[in-house]
C-alpha positions, 0 to 999 in steps of 0.5 A, spaced: 302 065 821 308 068 825 309 067 832 310 074 836 316 074 841 315 076 848 316 084 847 311 084 841 306 080 846 308 085 851 307 091 847 300 088 844 298 087 851 299 093 854 296 097 848 290 092 849 289 094 856 290 102 855 284 101 850 280 097 854 281 102 860 280 108 855 273 105 853 271 106 860 267 101 864 261 102 861 263 101 854 268 095 856 264 089 853 262 093 847 269 095 845 271 088 847 266 085 842 267 090 837 275 088 837 273 081 837 268 082 831 274 085 827 279 080 829 274 075 826 273 078 820 281 079 819 282 071 821 277 069 815 276 062 818 270 060 821 272 054 824 279 056 826 275 062 830 270 057 833 277 053 836 280 059 839 273 061 842 272 054 845 280 055 848 278 062 851 272 059 854 276 053 857 281 058 859 277 063 863 273 057 866 267 057 862 266 051 858 262 050 852 255 049 853 251 043 849 248 048 844 255 051 842 258 044 841 253 042 836 
């Protein structure tokens, strides 16, 4: 897996922000959920996805619930 350089990451972040804004506030959650589903499929590794999901939850202050850890 390649690591993005700063410019690539910045460009991707900007495009993501623009896409979320274009989706509108009402459809923001739906857009992000669909994007995550597409990225999960592209990743093709359920175990790796669960690790990434846990990392995102911890970084956003939402630790895993007991059922999600099992």
